[in-house]
SEKETI-227078 format. One record per residue (C-alpha): residue in one letter; x, y, z; residue number from 1. Coordinates in pm, 1 decimal. Layout:
# residues N
+---------+----------+----------+----------+-----+
: residuo :        u :        v :        w : num :
+---------+----------+----------+----------+-----+
:       A :        X :        Y :        Z : NUM :
...
+---------+----------+----------+----------+-----+
# end
This chain:
# residues 197
+---------+----------+----------+----------+-----+
: residuo :        u :        v :        w : num :
+---------+----------+----------+----------+-----+
:       X :  21173.7 :  18786.2 :   6624.4 :   1 :
:       X :  21439.0 :  18963.8 :   6421.7 :   2 :
:       X :  21459.4 :  19331.1 :   6337.5 :   3 :
:       X :  21408.7 :  19248.5 :   5969.8 :   4 :
:       X :  21645.3 :  19192.9 :   5679.2 :   5 :
:       X :  21839.0 :  19481.2 :   5526.3 :   6 :
:       X :  21671.7 :  19557.8 :   5189.1 :   7 :
:       X :  21993.0 :  19705.3 :   5048.9 :   8 :
:       X :  22191.8 :  19385.0 :   5100.8 :   9 :
:       X :  21906.3 :  19141.8 :   5030.7 :  10 :
:       X :  21657.9 :  19307.7 :   4791.0 :  11 :
:       X :  21553.7 :  18970.9 :   4644.0 :  12 :
:       X :  21397.0 :  18865.7 :   4976.0 :  13 :
:       X :  21153.5 :  19157.8 :   4946.6 :  14 :
:       X :  21031.8 :  19048.9 :   4600.1 :  15 :
:       X :  20813.3 :  18761.7 :   4718.6 :  16 :
:       X :  20620.3 :  18621.3 :   5010.4 :  17 :
:       X :  20645.8 :  18261.4 :   5122.1 :  18 :
:       X :  20291.6 :  18141.2 :   5199.7 :  19 :
:       X :  20224.4 :  17790.3 :   5319.4 :  20 :
:       X :  20583.8 :  17701.4 :   5232.6 :  21 :
:       X :  20549.6 :  17817.5 :   4870.2 :  22 :
:       X :  20718.6 :  18119.2 :   4710.7 :  23 :
:       X :  20479.0 :  18361.2 :   4540.5 :  24 :
:       X :  20509.9 :  18424.6 :   4164.9 :  25 :
:       X :  20598.4 :  18757.9 :   4005.2 :  26 :
:       X :  20708.2 :  19049.4 :   4219.4 :  27 :
:       X :  20541.9 :  19108.4 :   4555.2 :  28 :
:       X :  20488.3 :  19445.5 :   4715.0 :  29 :
:       X :  20382.9 :  19434.5 :   5081.4 :  30 :
:       X :  20205.0 :  19738.9 :   5222.4 :  31 :
:       X :  20372.3 :  19878.8 :   5532.2 :  32 :
:       X :  20234.6 :  19660.2 :   5813.3 :  33 :
:       X :  20179.7 :  19851.2 :   6136.2 :  34 :
:       X :  20186.8 :  19680.9 :   6474.1 :  35 :
:       X :  19945.6 :  19838.4 :   6723.4 :  36 :
:       X :  20029.0 :  19774.4 :   7088.2 :  37 :
:       X :  19666.2 :  19818.2 :   7198.1 :  38 :
:       X :  19691.8 :  20142.1 :   7395.9 :  39 :
:       X :  19360.0 :  20310.6 :   7471.1 :  40 :
:       X :  19278.4 :  20650.3 :   7624.3 :  41 :
:       X :  19036.8 :  20653.3 :   7917.1 :  42 :
:       X :  18929.8 :  21008.9 :   7994.6 :  43 :
:       X :  18804.4 :  21086.7 :   8343.9 :  44 :
:       X :  18512.0 :  21329.0 :   8376.0 :  45 :
:       X :  18602.4 :  21662.2 :   8525.3 :  46 :
:       X :  18977.4 :  21602.1 :   8512.8 :  47 :
:       X :  19255.1 :  21697.2 :   8276.2 :  48 :
:       X :  19467.9 :  21422.6 :   8128.2 :  49 :
:       X :  19362.6 :  21061.5 :   8087.0 :  50 :
:       X :  19463.0 :  20707.7 :   8179.4 :  51 :
:       X :  19648.5 :  20507.8 :   7916.0 :  52 :
:       X :  19545.4 :  20143.6 :   7932.1 :  53 :
:       X :  19707.7 :  19858.0 :   7742.7 :  54 :
:       X :  19450.9 :  19602.1 :   7627.0 :  55 :
:       X :  19696.5 :  19380.4 :   7441.2 :  56 :
:       X :  19826.8 :  19399.7 :   7084.7 :  57 :
:       X :  19577.7 :  19416.3 :   6798.2 :  58 :
:       X :  19588.8 :  19186.1 :   6497.8 :  59 :
:       X :  19780.6 :  19330.3 :   6202.4 :  60 :
:       X :  19615.4 :  19363.7 :   5860.8 :  61 :
:       X :  19824.3 :  19420.7 :   5550.3 :  62 :
:       X :  19799.2 :  19407.4 :   5172.3 :  63 :
:       X :  20015.2 :  19228.5 :   4919.9 :  64 :
:       X :  20019.7 :  19310.0 :   4549.2 :  65 :
:       X :  20168.2 :  19056.0 :   4310.2 :  66 :
:       X :  20277.5 :  19185.6 :   3971.7 :  67 :
:       X :  20279.7 :  18908.4 :   3707.5 :  68 :
:       X :  20437.3 :  18912.2 :   3360.6 :  69 :
:       X :  20570.5 :  18677.5 :   3094.7 :  70 :
:       X :  20890.1 :  18705.1 :   2890.9 :  71 :
:       X :  21147.0 :  18471.6 :   2732.5 :  72 :
:       X :  21280.7 :  18376.6 :   3077.2 :  73 :
:       X :  20971.0 :  18340.7 :   3298.1 :  74 :
:       X :  20595.9 :  18284.5 :   3278.9 :  75 :
:       X :  20445.6 :  18420.6 :   3599.7 :  76 :
:       X :  20093.0 :  18352.1 :   3474.2 :  77 :
:       X :  20160.8 :  17978.8 :   3465.8 :  78 :
:       X :  20331.2 :  18010.8 :   3806.5 :  79 :
:       X :  20019.5 :  18188.1 :   3939.7 :  80 :
:       X :  19795.7 :  17901.4 :   3826.4 :  81 :
:       X :  20021.6 :  17663.0 :   4012.9 :  82 :
:       X :  20059.1 :  17879.7 :   4327.2 :  83 :
:       X :  19710.6 :  18030.2 :   4375.7 :  84 :
:       X :  19544.3 :  17714.0 :   4519.5 :  85 :
:       X :  19745.7 :  17772.6 :   4839.4 :  86 :
:       X :  19510.5 :  18068.2 :   4902.2 :  87 :
:       X :  19206.5 :  17835.9 :   4901.5 :  88 :
:       X :  19346.5 :  17530.9 :   5078.7 :  89 :
:       X :  19250.9 :  17630.1 :   5436.0 :  90 :
:       X :  18885.1 :  17683.3 :   5338.8 :  91 :
:       X :  18841.6 :  17402.2 :   5086.4 :  92 :
:       X :  18975.7 :  17148.5 :   5333.6 :  93 :
:       X :  18661.4 :  17208.5 :   5542.7 :  94 :
:       X :  18877.9 :  17285.1 :   5842.4 :  95 :
:       X :  18963.0 :  17657.6 :   5832.5 :  96 :
:       X :  19320.0 :  17714.1 :   5934.3 :  97 :
:       X :  19590.6 :  17977.5 :   5917.1 :  98 :
:       X :  19890.6 :  17967.7 :   5684.2 :  99 :
:       X :  20256.2 :  18021.4 :   5767.3 : 100 :
:       X :  20397.0 :  18331.2 :   5599.1 : 101 :
:       X :  20740.3 :  18488.7 :   5561.2 : 102 :
:       X :  20846.5 :  18830.5 :   5436.1 : 103 :
:       X :  21118.9 :  19048.2 :   5594.5 : 104 :
:       X :  20871.0 :  19325.6 :   5677.2 : 105 :
:       X :  20650.9 :  19078.4 :   5863.5 : 106 :
:       X :  20934.0 :  18890.1 :   6030.5 : 107 :
:       X :  21055.8 :  19209.0 :   6196.7 : 108 :
:       X :  20712.4 :  19245.1 :   6361.4 : 109 :
:       X :  20682.8 :  18883.5 :   6469.1 : 110 :
:       X :  20407.4 :  18800.9 :   6216.4 : 111 :
:       X :  20444.4 :  18442.2 :   6100.7 : 112 :
:       X :  20088.1 :  18317.0 :   6057.2 : 113 :
:       X :  19792.2 :  18466.3 :   5866.6 : 114 :
:       X :  19449.7 :  18403.3 :   5721.5 : 115 :
:       X :  19352.9 :  18520.2 :   5372.2 : 116 :
:       X :  19091.9 :  18793.8 :   5416.1 : 117 :
:       X :  19047.0 :  18907.1 :   5053.7 : 118 :
:       X :  19186.6 :  18812.2 :   4714.3 : 119 :
:       X :  19142.4 :  18906.9 :   4351.0 : 120 :
:       X :  19212.2 :  18741.0 :   4019.2 : 121 :
:       X :  19494.4 :  18883.2 :   3804.7 : 122 :
:       X :  19388.3 :  19224.3 :   3669.2 : 123 :
:       X :  19548.2 :  19294.9 :   3327.6 : 124 :
:       X :  19727.5 :  19629.8 :   3302.3 : 125 :
:       X :  19706.6 :  19656.0 :   2919.9 : 126 :
:       X :  20085.3 :  19633.8 :   2889.6 : 127 :
:       X :  20127.6 :  19258.3 :   2905.5 : 128 :
:       X :  20128.1 :  19231.0 :   3283.7 : 129 :
:       X :  19866.1 :  19186.4 :   3554.4 : 130 :
:       X :  19824.1 :  19265.0 :   3923.5 : 131 :
:       X :  19676.9 :  19043.2 :   4194.4 : 132 :
:       X :  19559.6 :  19204.8 :   4519.3 : 133 :
:       X :  19559.7 :  19010.6 :   4844.6 : 134 :
:       X :  19463.1 :  19114.3 :   5195.7 : 135 :
:       X :  19587.4 :  18919.8 :   5496.3 : 136 :
:       X :  19496.1 :  18923.0 :   5864.8 : 137 :
:       X :  19745.6 :  18811.4 :   6125.7 : 138 :
:       X :  19658.8 :  18491.1 :   6308.7 : 139 :
:       X :  19736.5 :  18519.2 :   6679.3 : 140 :
:       X :  19516.5 :  18337.8 :   6931.9 : 141 :
:       X :  19443.4 :  18537.1 :   7247.1 : 142 :
:       X :  19681.0 :  18488.8 :   7536.8 : 143 :
:       X :  19745.9 :  18680.6 :   7854.5 : 144 :
:       X :  20069.4 :  18870.7 :   7857.4 : 145 :
:       X :  20258.8 :  19076.4 :   8108.3 : 146 :
:       X :  20241.7 :  19450.5 :   8065.7 : 147 :
:       X :  19866.5 :  19484.1 :   8013.9 : 148 :
:       X :  19683.7 :  19737.6 :   8228.1 : 149 :
:       X :  19735.1 :  20103.4 :   8315.4 : 150 :
:       X :  20062.0 :  20273.4 :   8233.0 : 151 :
:       X :  20281.4 :  20412.0 :   8510.3 : 152 :
:       X :  20439.2 :  20753.5 :   8472.4 : 153 :
:       X :  20789.6 :  20816.8 :   8344.1 : 154 :
:       X :  21070.6 :  20922.5 :   8579.5 : 155 :
:       X :  21018.3 :  21287.8 :   8494.0 : 156 :
:       X :  20643.2 :  21252.8 :   8535.4 : 157 :
:       X :  20575.5 :  21428.6 :   8204.8 : 158 :
:       X :  20496.9 :  21797.5 :   8167.8 : 159 :
:       X :  20191.7 :  21783.6 :   8394.9 : 160 :
:       X :  20401.7 :  21753.8 :   8710.7 : 161 :
:       X :  20299.6 :  21396.4 :   8791.2 : 162 :
:       X :  20536.5 :  21183.5 :   8993.2 : 163 :
:       X :  20719.9 :  20866.1 :   8905.4 : 164 :
:       X :  20401.0 :  20663.0 :   8937.0 : 165 :
:       X :  20198.8 :  20899.8 :   8718.5 : 166 :
:       X :  19979.7 :  20995.3 :   9011.5 : 167 :
:       X :  20172.4 :  21287.1 :   9156.9 : 168 :
:       X :  20348.7 :  21098.7 :   9439.9 : 169 :
:       X :  20678.3 :  21221.8 :   9583.7 : 170 :
:       X :  20860.0 :  20895.7 :   9507.3 : 171 :
:       X :  21187.9 :  20970.3 :   9332.2 : 172 :
:       X :  21172.6 :  21346.7 :   9410.4 : 173 :
:       X :  21411.6 :  21519.1 :   9652.1 : 174 :
:       X :  21248.7 :  21577.2 :   9992.8 : 175 :
:       X :  21177.0 :  21930.8 :  10110.7 : 176 :
:       X :  21363.6 :  22031.6 :  10429.6 : 177 :
:       X :  21168.9 :  21967.1 :  10751.1 : 178 :
:       X :  21123.3 :  22298.1 :  10940.2 : 179 :
:       X :  21113.3 :  22102.5 :  11269.5 : 180 :
:       X :  21431.0 :  21902.7 :  11204.1 : 181 :
:       X :  21642.2 :  22104.0 :  11452.9 : 182 :
:       X :  21390.3 :  22039.4 :  11731.4 : 183 :
:       X :  21376.3 :  21667.8 :  11642.2 : 184 :
:       X :  21755.2 :  21645.6 :  11653.7 : 185 :
:       X :  21762.0 :  21817.4 :  11995.0 : 186 :
:       X :  21494.5 :  21577.7 :  12124.7 : 187 :
:       X :  21697.5 :  21278.7 :  12000.4 : 188 :
:       X :  22005.3 :  21412.1 :  12181.8 : 189 :
:       X :  21813.0 :  21458.3 :  12505.5 : 190 :
:       X :  21663.7 :  21106.9 :  12475.4 : 191 :
:       X :  22009.7 :  20955.9 :  12425.4 : 192 :
:       X :  22139.8 :  21149.9 :  12727.4 : 193 :
:       X :  21850.1 :  21031.0 :  12943.6 : 194 :
:       X :  21915.9 :  20667.3 :  12844.0 : 195 :
:       X :  22277.0 :  20698.7 :  12961.8 : 196 :
:       X :  22168.5 :  20804.5 :  13316.1 : 197 :
+---------+----------+----------+----------+-----+
# end
């Protein structure tokens, strides 16, 4: 998984999606996909604060808008007719399956496979162009992963005074002086002296 491609240096890579190995027509605009790590609050009755539990990452949903137009150089409407069957292939084949996808915004989040959740036909804008709206859902079969479960506290323990394990333990904190340490030291000395006799 990369951190994504710099849009300043490579703006052309942001203008299309590659779905099922085929480059989309027109100009693509991908909504900002948000990766949710699956954290959930679990409030305890009669106590302040709450447990934070990780139940695994959620599937990412995102929208893609394709803007189509025709001029002396390109005919995106003809390209749409040629490209759009890729949206139906997984269902028409009678064996529903996900499609490989690439876009820099998705690559940076590790999203490489999707199913088509919703789609529209080209909607004319009255100015010679048209917009197609698509909604995708990430395909990611369930698998166990490390890191699920309850969160441990940070080193500082947060502002509530919790310890390093989030439960108020003394681990990682400096120990308070023992008021009986002088007596314990004297007892150790006497024990050592007795052993030498």
